[in-house]
C-alpha positions in Angstrom: -68.1 -62.3 83.4 -66.5 -65.4 82.4 -68.1 -65.9 79.1 -67.6 -62.2 78.6 -63.9 -62.8 79.2 -64.1 -65.9 76.6 -65.8 -63.7 73.8 -63.5 -61.1 74.4 -60.5 -63.4 73.7 -62.3 -65.0 70.8 -62.8 -61.2 69.0 -59.4 -60.1 69.6 -57.5 -63.4 68.5 -60.0 -62.9 65.1 -58.6 -59.3 64.7 -55.0 -60.7 65.2 -55.5 -63.3 62.5 -57.2 -60.8 60.2 -55.5 -58.2 60.0 -51.7 -60.4 61.3 -48.7 -60.1 57.6 -45.5 -59.5 57.0 -43.0 -60.0 54.9 -42.3 -63.6 53.5 -39.3 -66.6 53.4 -41.7 -68.6 52.4 -43.8 -66.9 50.0 -47.6 -67.1 49.8 -48.6 -70.1 48.3 -50.8 -72.2 50.2 -48.7 -74.7 52.4 -49.4 -78.0 53.6 -49.6 -78.0 57.4 -49.9 -81.1 59.1 -52.5 -81.2 62.5 -53.9 -83.4 65.0 -57.7 -83.8 64.0 -59.1 -85.4 67.1 -57.5 -83.2 70.0 -60.2 -81.0 71.7 -58.2 -77.5 72.0 -55.4 -78.1 70.1 -56.1 -79.3 66.5 -59.8 -80.6 65.9 -62.3 -81.2 62.7 -65.5 -81.1 63.0 -67.4 -81.3 59.4 -64.3 -79.4 58.1 -64.0 -76.7 60.8 -60.8 -76.6 62.2 -60.0 -75.3 65.8 -57.4 -76.0 68.5 -54.3 -74.1 70.2 -52.3 -75.3 67.0 -54.6 -74.4 64.5 -54.6 -71.2 65.5 -51.1 -70.2 65.6 -50.7 -72.1 62.5 -53.0 -69.7 60.9 -51.1 -66.8 62.8 -47.6 -67.9 61.7 -49.3 -68.0 57.8 -50.5 -64.3 58.2 -47.3 -63.4 59.9 -44.9 -64.8 57.4 -47.5 -64.2 54.0 -49.1 -67.8 53.4 -51.9 -69.8 53.4 -52.4 -72.7 55.0 -53.9 -75.9 54.2 -54.9 -78.6 56.7 -53.4 -82.3 56.7 -55.2 -84.3 59.1 -51.7 -86.6 60.6 -51.4 -89.3 62.7 -49.1 -88.9 65.1 -46.6 -91.9 63.9 -46.4 -89.9 60.4 -45.3 -86.5 61.0 -41.7 -87.3 59.9 -42.3 -89.4 57.0 -44.9 -87.0 55.6 -42.3 -83.9 55.9 -39.4 -85.5 54.4 -41.3 -86.7 51.2 -42.7 -83.9 50.7 -46.7 -84.4 51.8 -46.9 -81.3 54.0 -44.4 -78.2 54.7 -44.6 -77.7 58.2 -46.0 -79.8 61.1 -47.9 -77.7 63.9 -49.5 -81.1 65.9 -48.3 -80.9 69.8 -45.0 -81.9 67.9 -42.0 -82.6 70.5 -38.4 -81.5 69.6 -36.5 -84.5 70.5 -33.0 -85.5 69.7 -33.9 -88.1 67.7 -36.6 -86.5 65.6 -33.9 -83.7 65.1 -31.9 -85.9 63.4 -34.7 -86.5 60.8 -36.5 -83.2 60.3 -35.7 -79.3 61.8 -37.9 -77.7 64.5 -38.5 -73.9 64.9 -39.3 -72.5 68.5 -40.0 -73.8 71.1 -43.9 -72.7 72.0 -45.1 -74.8 74.5 -43.5 -77.1 77.5 -45.4 -79.7 78.6 -44.9 -83.1 80.8 -46.6 -86.3 80.5 -49.7 -86.8 82.9 -52.2 -89.4 83.1 -56.1 -88.7 82.4 -59.0 -91.5 84.0 -62.7 -91.3 84.6 -63.8 -88.9 87.9 -65.2 -91.7 89.5 -62.5 -93.6 89.5 -60.0 -91.1 90.5 -59.9 -91.6 94.2 -59.5 -95.6 94.1 -56.5 -94.8 91.4 -54.5 -92.2 93.4 -54.5 -94.4 96.0 -52.8 -97.3 94.2 -49.2 -97.7 92.3 -50.1 -95.3 89.4 -47.5 -98.4 87.5 -50.3 -100.6 88.0 -52.9 -99.0 85.9 -53.6 -100.2 82.6 -52.6 -97.4 80.0 -53.5 -96.3 76.6 -51.3 -93.7 74.6 -50.2 -92.9 71.3 -48.2 -95.1 68.8 -45.3 -93.3 67.9 -45.4 -90.5 70.6 -43.0 -89.4 73.0 -45.8 -90.4 75.7 -44.9 -94.0 74.8 -41.1 -94.1 75.0 -41.3 -92.1 78.5 -44.0 -95.0 79.5 -41.2 -97.4 78.9 -38.3 -95.5 80.1 -40.0 -95.5 83.3 -41.3 -98.3 84.4 -44.9 -98.5 83.3 -45.3 -102.0 81.4 -49.0 -102.1 81.0 -50.2 -100.3 78.5 -51.6 -100.3 74.6 -50.2 -97.7 71.9 -53.0 -96.8 69.4 -52.8 -94.8 66.2 -55.0 -92.0 68.0 -56.3 -90.1 71.1 -59.7 -91.2 69.8 -58.5 -94.9 69.8 -57.4 -94.7 73.7 -60.8 -93.0 74.6 -62.8 -95.1 73.1 -60.8 -97.9 75.4 -61.6 -95.7 78.2 -64.9 -95.7 77.9 -65.2 -99.2 77.4 -63.0 -100.4 80.3 -60.1 -101.9 78.5 -57.8 -99.3 79.9 -57.9 -97.5 83.1 -56.3 -94.2 82.2 -55.0 -92.3 78.9 -51.6 -91.3 79.2 -49.8 -88.6 76.8 -48.9 -84.6 77.6 -50.7 -83.3 80.2 -51.6 -80.1 77.9 -53.2 -82.4 75.7 -55.2 -83.9 78.9 -56.6 -80.6 80.1 -57.9 -80.0 76.2 -59.5 -84.0 76.5 -60.9 -82.9 79.9 -62.0 -79.5 79.4 -64.5 -81.2 76.3 -66.3 -83.1 78.6 -66.7 -81.4 81.7 -67.0 -83.8 85.0 -66.3 -86.5 83.2 -62.3 -86.8 83.4 -59.7 -86.1 85.9 -55.7 -85.2 85.2 -54.0 -86.6 88.2 -51.2 -84.5 89.6 -48.7 -87.3 89.3 -46.1 -86.5 86.3 -43.7 -89.3 84.2 -40.6 -88.0 82.7 -38.8 -85.3 81.7 -40.4 -82.0 80.4 -41.1 -81.7 76.3 -40.8 -78.6 74.3 -43.0 -78.3 71.5 -42.0 -77.0 67.7 -43.0 -76.5 64.6 -41.5 -79.6 62.1 -40.3 -78.6 58.9 -38.1 -80.4 56.8 -34.2 -79.9 56.7 -32.7 -77.3 54.6 -35.0 -74.6 55.0 -33.1 -72.3 57.3 -34.5 -68.8 56.1 -38.0 -70.4 56.7 -36.9 -71.8 60.4 -35.7 -69.1 61.4 -38.2 -66.9 60.4 -41.0 -69.0 62.0 -38.8 -69.2 65.1 -38.2 -65.5 65.2 -42.2 -65.0 64.8 -43.1 -67.3 67.9 -40.5 -65.1 69.7 -43.2 -62.4 68.9 -45.9 -64.8 69.6 -44.7 -65.9 72.9 -43.1 -62.3 74.2 -46.6 -59.9 73.0 -49.1 -61.7 75.1 -50.6 -63.4 72.3 -49.0 -66.9 73.5 -51.7 -65.9 76.6 -54.6 -65.4 75.0 -54.4 -68.2 72.6 -54.0 -70.6 75.4 -57.0 -69.2 77.6 -59.4 -69.2 74.5 -58.6 -73.1 73.6 -57.8 -74.4 77.2 -60.3 -72.1 79.5 -60.1 -74.3 82.1 -56.5 -74.8 82.8 -55.3 -73.2 86.2 -53.7 -70.1 85.8 -51.3 -71.0 87.7 -50.3 -73.6 85.2 -49.4 -70.7 82.4 -45.4 -70.4 83.9 -45.1 -74.3 84.5 -45.9 -73.9 80.3 -44.3 -71.1 79.2 -41.4 -71.4 76.9 -40.6 -67.7 77.5 -37.0 -68.1 79.7 -36.2 -71.4 77.2 -33.3 -71.1 74.3 -34.6 -70.9 71.1 -34.2 -73.9 69.0 -30.9 -73.5 66.5 -32.2 -74.3 63.1 -29.6 -76.5 60.7 -28.1 -75.2 58.0 
C-alpha cells in the first residue's frame, strides 16, 4: 500500500512540474539556482541527476514563473556571497532567513519551519540519551545557523565542517558522537540509510524559517515568489512534496513544520 501511495505521489508531482506555468516577472532565461548536492530529501546530485524537496520546489517555482533552473552546487557558508556577486540568481538550499542574513540579501517565503536536533548512530542512541547531550562530541556545518545555535546554547565540543558529508564521515569514523543540524535535514539522512541512524527527541534553540534567497533590489521577483510559495503551501502541494522526499518523517510532525500560519516575509524595496 505504501509503495502505491509513493508511486501516486511521484506521478502527481511529475504532472504538476510539467504543466504548471504562469506569467513571469523573472523572464524566461535560465536562472542559476543554488542548491545543496549532498543532503538526501532536500538537495542531492548523483551523476548529474538531482532530487530533493528544494530541487523539486525550485523546478515548480520556475514552471510557475516561466523560467528554467540551472542547479549550482553550493556550500552552506558561501550562499550570501554567491548571491551578492551574481554567481547565482536564487538560493533554495534549506536556507534559514535570519536577521543577519536579511541585512545582506532578501528572502521570499517562508516555505518550511525547522528546529535543530541531533542525529546519532542507532546503536549508540540508548547510551547517549541517558547522558547530557552537552557532553557529546558533535559535527555541524560551518557557516550555518546550527553552528551559531550550538554556541548560544552552551555546546562547546563540536567540529564545524564544510559539508554534511564531512560530518557523516566523522560519525562513521567515531570521531564525533552526533551530527547537529535542522531536524528536517536529519530526517532525510536517516531515511537514506534505514535503521542506521536515529534522530533524538531533543531540540536545540529556536525555530528556523526556510526561505528563497535573492539579491536585494529585486522586489518584483521576491513578491512573485512569495505569492507562488503561498499557493504552494495552501494548495496541498507542500504536503505532497514532503511526502515524496521525506517518506519516513512521521505524519504528526507535519503541523510543526508547516508555515501555513506564519506571516510572509516582507520583501525589501
